[in-house]
N, C-alpha and C positions, 0 to 999 in steps of 0.2 A: 099268350101273355105278352109277347113282344110286339104285337100289332093289335092292341085291344080296341074294341068298340065301346067298352064301358070300363071305368076305373073307379074303385073306391079308395078314397084317401083318408086314412085314419090318423088322428092326432091333431095337434095344435099348430104351432109356428112352422115346424118342418113340413108338415103336410100342406099347409097353406102356401109355402114357398114352392113346393113341387107343382101345385095346381097352377100357380102363376107361370112357371116355366112351360107347362103344358100349353097354356093359352097363348103365350108368346110365340111358341113354335107353330101354332095354328091347329091344335087338336080340335076335331069336330065331333067327337063321340060324347058319351054320357059321362058326367063327372058327379060322383056321389060322395061328398064329405061325410065323415062319421066322427061325432064328438058328443059326449053325454051332456055337456053344459052349454053348448053354443047353438044359436038358431041358424047362423050362416057362417060359412068359411069361404073367403075369397069371392063373396057375392053369390055363392050357391047355397041352396037350402041344405041344412045339415041334418043328418039322421042320427038319432041318439044311440043306436046300436046296430050291429050287423043284421040282426033279425028284422030290422025295420027297413032295410034296403028294398028298392022296388024290383030287384032281380038279383041274379047271381053274376057278379062282375067277372069280366075276362081277366082283370088284373087288379091287384090291391097294393097300395103303398102304405107301409106301416111305419109311421114316424113317431113311435112311442118308446118308453123305457123298455129295458130288455126283458124284465119279468112279464110285463104286459104283452110284449111281442110274442112270447111263447103261447100265451092263452089265445090271443087273437089269430095267430097263424093257424092254430088248431081249429078254431071256429070256421075260418075260411076254407080250410081243407074239408071240414065236415059238410059244408054246403055245396062243395064242388067247384070252387073258384078256379079260374084258369091258372092262377099262380100269384105269388106275392113277392114284393121287395121288402127286405127287413133292414131298416136304416141303423138300428141301435147297435152300439159297440158293447164291449164287456163280455164277450163270449170266449171262444177258444184262444183268442190272442191274450187272455188275461190269466192264464194259469189254470190250476186244477178246478177252482170254483167255476170259472168261465167255461171250461171244457165240459163240465157236467151240465151247465145250462145249454150249451150248444147241443149236447146229446138229447136233452129234453125237447129242444126246438126241432131237431131232426125227427124225433118220434111224433111230435105234434103235426108236422107237415105231412108225414106219410108219403103218399105218391104225388102230392102236389108240388109242382116246380116252385123253387124258392131261391131268389137271388140274395146273396149275403149270408149272414148278417154282417154288420160292420162295413157297410158299403153306401155309396151314393144312390145307386140304382142303374137305370139305363135311359138312353135317348135313342129314339127311332126317327131319323131324319127323313126317311122315305115316306112314312105314314103319319109323320108329325105328331109324335107322342113322346112326352118326357116324364118319366117317373124318376125325377132327379131334382133335388131342391136348390142346388147352387148354380152359379153362372156357368155357362158353357158357350163355346164359339161354334162356328160352322154354319151351314145353311142347308136348305132343302136341296136334295140331289135326286137324280133319276137312277143312278147306279154308282158304285165305287167300293172302296175297301171298308170293312168293318173293323172295330177295335174291341178287344176284350182285355181289360186291365184289372189286375188284382188290387191295384191301388186306385182309389177314386180320384185322388188329387192329380196323379199322373195322367189319368184319363181325361180329366177336366183340362189340364194344361195342353194336352195334345190336340184337343178340339180347337184351341186358339192358335194353332200353328200358322206361320206365314210362309208355308212351303207348297201351297196349292194342293194340299191333301184334304179333301172333304169326305167325311165318313158317312156311311149309310146307317150304321149302328155304333153306339158306344155303350159298352156294358161294363159296369164296375162290379167285379165278381166278389170282392170282399173275402170273407172266410171260407167260401165254397162249402158251406155246411151240407147242402143238398145237390146243387148244380156245380159241376166242375168244368174244366176246359173242354173235355170231350163232348159234354152236353151242348155247350155253346156252339162249338164247331158244327155239330150235327144239325142244330137248329138253323144256323146261318146258311148252311149248304142247301137248305130247302128254299131259300130265296135267291132266284137267279140274278137278282140285281146286285148281289154281293160279288165283287170281282176278286177280292183277296181278303185275307184275315190277318190283322196284326194283333200281337198279344204282348202284354207285359205280365210276366208270371214269376212268382216267387217260389211256388211249390205246386206239385201235381197231386191231386187226390187219388188218382187211379191211372197209372201208366198204361195199363192194357187198354182201358177205355179210350184214353187220348190217342193211343197208337192206331186203334181201329178207325177213329174219326179222322185222323190225319191221313191215313191211307185212302179213305174215301175222298177226302179233299184233293189229294194228288190225282186220283182217278178222274175226278170231275174237272181237273185243271184249275182249281182254285188255290193259289199259293198261300202258304202260312208263313208268316215272318214273326219271329219271337225274340224279344229281349228277356232272357232268363236271368234273373238276379241270383246272386249267391255263388259267383265264380270262386271266391276264396274259401268257401265252406267245403270241406271234404268229409267223406264218410268216416265213421268212427274207426280209428286206426288201432291195429295191434302191432306190437313191436317185433313180431316174429319174422317178418319178411319185408323185402323191398317192395313187393307187389302192393302191400297195404299202404306204403308211403306214396306210391305213384298213382294208385287208382282211387279216385273220389267220385262222388255223385255227379259233380260238374262234368268230368270227363265222360261219364256214362250218358249224361244228357246230350253231349256232343255226338256220341255214337248213335244215340236214339234218333236225333234229328237228321244225321246223315242217312240213316237207314230209311227214314220216312220221307226224305226229300223236303224237309222243313228248313227254311232259311233262318239261321241264327245270326243276330246282329248284336253289337256291343254298346250301342247308344241309342237314345231316343231319336236323335237327328238321323241316324242311319236307318232306323225303323221307318221314319217318314220318307226319306229319299228312296228306299227300296220299294215301299208300297206305292209310291208315286210312279216309278218306272213300270212296275208290274201292272198297275191299274191303267196307265195312260198309253204306254208304248206298244202293248201287245207282245206276242212271242218274239224274242230276239234270237237271231241265228247264231251268234257267237260273240267272242271277245276281241275281234280284230277291229280296232277303232282308228279313225282318222281324226286328227285334231287340227284346228285352224285358229290362228291368233295373229294379232298385229304386233306382238311383243315377243322378243327373244327370251325374256325372263319367264313368261307364261309357258312358252314352248319347253324351256329347260325344266320347269317344275313338272310338267306333264311327263316328260321323258323320265324323270326321277321317280315319279309316283306310280306310273302305270304298272311296272313289274310288281309293286307291292300288292296290287289288286288283281294280279294274274291277267292283265290286259296286254294285248299285243299291239304294236305299232308298225305294221308291215309297210315297206316302201311303196311308192307309186309304181305303176307299170311303166315300161319303157315309153309307151305311147303317151301316157299322162305326163311323164317327165319332159318329153319333147314339147308337148303342147304348153305346159306351164312355163318352161324356160323361155318359150317364145313370147310369153305375155309380160315378162319382167326384165328389168335391167340386170346386168351381170353381177351386181352386188347382192342380189337376193338369192339365197340358197334354197332350192326346192327340195324339201325332205318331209318326212313325217315323224314328229310333229312339224307342221308347216307354219313358220313365221312369215306371213305374206307381206310384212313390213308396212310402212306408211306410204309407200310409193303409189298405192292405189286408194289411199284413205279418202273416204267420202265420194269416191267415183263409183256410182251405182252400177254402171254397165261393166266396168272392169272387175269389180267385186263379184258380181253375179257370174261373169265368165270364169273367173278363178275358182269360185266355189263349185260351180257346175262341173268343170273339168276335174276338180279334186274328188267329187262325189260320183264319178263314173267308173270307179274301180271295183275291186273285190272286197272292200272293207264291209264290215257288218253294220257300222254306224258312223256317222260324222258328228263331231262335237265342235261347236264354235265356242271359244273361250271369250266371255263377254261380261264385263262389269259396268253397270249403268251409273253414270254420274249422279250424285245426290244434289249438286248445285243447280240452280236455275240460270241458264245462259243459252244464247242462240246456238252456240257450238254443239250443244247436246244433240241437236238434230243429226249431226254427223254420225253419232253412234247408231242412231236408228237406221241409217242408210245401210250399214253393215248387216244389221239384223234382217232388214227387208230383203237384201240380196241373198242371205242364207236361206230364208224362207222360200224365195223364188227357186233357188237351186234345188232345195228339197222337193218342191212340187214338180220340177222338171225331171229329176232323176229317180224319185221314189225311195231314195236311201233314208232309213231311219235317222232322224236328226234331233240333236240335243244341244241346248245352250247351257254352258257351265260357267257360273261365276266363281271366281277364286275366293271372294269374301261373301258369305252367305246372304247378307242383308242387301247386297247390291243388285238385286232383281226385284223391283217393286211389284206390288200386286197387279196393277193395271198392265204392266209389261208381261208378266207371266200369263195373265189372261189372254193377252194378244197372241202370244206364242202358241198357247194351247189351242186357241181358236183356229190356228193355221197349221196344226198338226206337228208342232215342234215342242219338245218337252223340256222344261227348265230343270236344271240340276244346281243345287245350292251348296257352295263350299267345295273346294278342290277335292279334299279327301272324302267327304261324305258323298259327293256326287259321283265320283269314280267308283266308290264302294257300292253305291246303289245300283249303278249300271251293271257292274260285275256280278253282284249278288243275284240280280234278276236274270242275267244271262246264264248264270250257274244253275238257277232253278230249272230253266227250260232244258239245259243239257242233262241235268239229273233226272228230270221227268222222262226224257227220251231213254235214258239208261234203264229206267224202271218201268218201261212200257209193258212188260209182261206181268207186272204186279209187284207189290211190296211184300217182303218176307217179314211178318210181324214178329216182334220179340217173343221168345219162349216164356210162358208164365213162370214166375220165380219158384213156384212150389210152396209147400208149407214152410212157415218160418221155423228156424232152428232154435230151440229153447233149451236143449240139454247141455251137459258139460262138454267142453272141447277136449278132443284127444289129439295130441301132437305126435306125429311119427318122426323118428330121427332120419338122418340122411340115408342110412342103409335100408331101413324099411320103406322109405319113400321111393327110393330108386328102384327097389325090387318091385313094388306095386306098379310103378309107371312103365318099367321095362316090359311087363306083361302085355301092355297095350302098344308096344312098338317103339318106345323111346329108347334110343341107344345110350348105354351107360358104359363107363370104362370097365375093363376086366378088373375084377376086385374080389375080395374076401374079407370076412370080419371075424374077430376073435379077441382073446384076452391079450394082455401085454406080452406074455410068453409066446403067443402064437405068431406075433408080428414077423420075426425073422423068417420062419418057415413059409408064411404066406407070401412074403416078398420074394423069396427064392423061387417059389412055384410060379409066380406071375412073371418074374424076370425084371431085373432092374433097368432103368430107374423107376421108383414108385413114389407115391405120396402116402403119408401116414396121417390119419386124422382120428381124433377122439369122437365117438358117436354116443348119442343119448339126447334126451330132451333138453338137457341143460346146455348143449353145445350147438345152438342154432347159428351163432355168429362166431365161427371158429377163429377167424383172423384176430378178432378183438381179444380173444382169450388166450392166444398163442397155442391153440389146439390143433394146429396143422403144420406139418413140415413137408416140403416138396423136394423133388430131385434127390431122393435118398438112393445112393448108388451101390451100397453093399450091406452085409449083415451088421457090421460094426456101426454104420450110420443108422441102420434101422433101430438098433438097441438105443443109440443115442437120441434118436428122434422120440422114442417112447419116453425116455427119461426127461427130455425137455418138455414134452407135453404134460406129463404128470406134474412136474415141478411148476410149470406156468399155471396150470389149472388150480393147483393147491394155493397159489398166491391169490387166486380169485375166490377161494373158499369152495372149490369144486373138486370132486374126485373123478379122475379119468380111469375107467375100468374096462371099457370096451373100445376096440379100435377097428377102423376101416382102413384097409390097405388097397390102393388102386394103382394100376399101371399108369404111368405118366402119359399124358396126351401130348402130341406134338404142338407146334406153334399154330394157333388158329389165325384165320384171316380176320375174323371179327367175333365178338362175343355178344350174345343176345340175352335178354331176360324174357321168359315166358311165364305168365302167371294167371291164376284164377283168384278172384276175390268175390265173395258173396256180399252183395249190397242189399240194404234193407228194403229198397224199392224195386230193384231190377233183378235180384237174384244173382247167380254166378255170372261173372263177366270176364272176358279174356283180355289180358294185357300182353302186348308185344312191344319190345323196345330195345334200345342199346343196353347191353348188360355189362357185367364185370364192374370195374372201377368207374365206368362211365354212367352207371345207373342214375345216381343223383346229381352228378356233375352236369350232365347234359339234359336230363329229363326228356329224353327223346323217345317218346312212346305213343302208342295208339291203343285205345280201348275198343273192344268189339262186344256187342251183345249177341247172345245166342238166338237162333241157330247160326252157326259159323260154317260157311262153305270154304273149300280149298281156295277158290278165287278170292274170297274175302281176305284170307291170310296173305295171299300174294299181293293184293292191292295195299294192305296195311304195311307190309314190308317195304314196298316201293315208295310209300309216303314218308318213310323215316330218313333222317339225315345219315344214319349208319349204313344205308343202302349203298352209299358211295364206296365204303370199304368192301361191302359184299361184291360189288361189281368190279373190284380191282382198282385201287386208288394209287395214283402216282407210280405206276409200274409194278405194283404189288399184284400177286396172283388173284384171280377171281375166286369167290367162295363157292362152295357146294350149296347153292341156294335151294335146289330141289330137296336136298337132304334136310335143310333147315325147315322147309315147309312141311316135309314128312314128320319131323319131330313135333312141330306145333300142332299138326293134325292129330298126332297121337295123344297129345295133351287134351285136345278138344274131345276126342272119343272118351278119354278117361272121365272128363267132367260130365259128359252126357250120361255115362253109365252110373255115376255117383251123384246125380243131380240133387237129390233130396238131402244128402248128408255132407257133401263137400263144402267146407267153409273157406278153405284157402289152399292154394297150390303155388309153389314157387320153384321154378327151375332157373338158377342163376349161378354161373353163366351157362348158357348153351353155347358150346364152342363150335363155331362153324369153320370147318377145315377147308383147304383148297379144293377146287372143283374135282369131284370124283372120290373124295376121301371122307365124306360123311359129315355128320354133326353129332356131337357127344355132350350129354348132360354132365357137367362137372360137379354140380351140387343140386340138391332137391329137398323140398319140404312139403309135407302134406298135413293139413289140419282138418279133422272131421268133427261134426257135432253129433253127440249121442242123441238117439231118438227115444 
């Protein structure tokens, strides 16, 4: 379907527009218009119906209203067409009625590949075929990145980019009624001319299918770069725990992409810059860059920006420093970033010598900061001198070379083409360009880490449709302790039992009301800490009973716990069942810092101990765990053990666990363990 030799175009104006786009691109296959009332369309003989076609088409473009789309798609499926594009809107994006029509369309298509509905279609620049009615940019290429966009308009706009990104395929996925992201990735991987795959996606039809396709792309060395819309949308929240407030679908997409080596970007410009580097520059060895500029301001900008994108600016070697200092007057400071000043401006030999010396070190890439003037004047030739010197130095040293303009439009097309022809790659916009380089370098590093294969996410299991059962703190802790989670010494009983329980445990203790109504104890005044004797224990019970009464609640059962010492840090460890991903693990800063810092990392199952360690190390709270400002280091191994115990519990209760919340997990000084101070479990009845 994506590289057809024959195409049937069904409909009037929209179909005719698509035929013209196909001809403009240079399509040389068979074009068969279908229309019941016209003799010709776009100059081609028109067939009155599908049964009148001279053969079975490899692809069909359906530019008709939605009800007729269903009927015609079914007819093409019946005769064995290679696939079809459905232009019409008004399907699942339009509510219940549209969803029913989309279901009918899926049924009509059967096993036939179908793009859309509610889409423009696709353009194949390699084989010069366009099943796409509207304008598009780009040109015929021999190889390059492909683009899959759920939005046709975004796809169209990206084809007109002025960033030297020429696509091999552009596919407007639309509603993804039949074909989803996984299908497109699998198909594009069959074409060795595709060097990378860019995607604009609003939602995934099948996470497991996408995961398998993305793992195959990583194995083949074809990077996937995604703009995933919907960062502000979170999964449906329940008010029972902090885990629900912190874990949303977007965080889980981040976790999915990290696992699969997929590069996630946050803008269309960065999508283009990253694809450009991945397509043009080949494998990058790292993030150690050298930057060259004739301006101190540009050097200062790079120095400020590089850490934001995890880029390093290592100094020159002693030999390079000596050689460079010998080339410049004493008012030029030789450093990285290197402002080589205007002392050698327009001096081709001096520039080439400077650049060559600078590019003979251990940096992974050299970046010349260069903005080309937009005015016409003889002096503009002086700018080209610096560019030619940089190209010559690249050819002498073999160091990967990039030209970065601080203002994205100040690298005109002809200049970008000139750089590319000489093996130097243009980066446009200070932030976008540095991001693109770093993201590409990160892809190659991540691929090396995953050289032994990707661990695909565990299938979510059957959806939970029964009533929810919430276990109180006492029940939750007891269940989790059986899997190795350490909890405080404790006991539970009635109000009258509290003094005896406290005496048995030894003071000081904490007294808490327990029950399904007391999930947020602090808000209800349902907890008293540092109770030091029997008198205080009785007073604590009276305080809790009175406070709960004021909230319309009755406190009848109490949990008494031995007080825990002062922790080094507090963590939250949680599980939340997502409607797309199933149970997912959350690790983050806990206690009062939970929502203040939102310092957390989500992980998809399966979860290994090494994943837990890496997640902890990525958190800001790890500075506390490692001993902050003279404070003792925490028992990190015990914290990891506790999280692994939660992971085992989730795996054993995979089908029924809806939610789990341990907050805080109190991580004590090294050698003193990690203790769950509070816990909550929610199960779904089957």
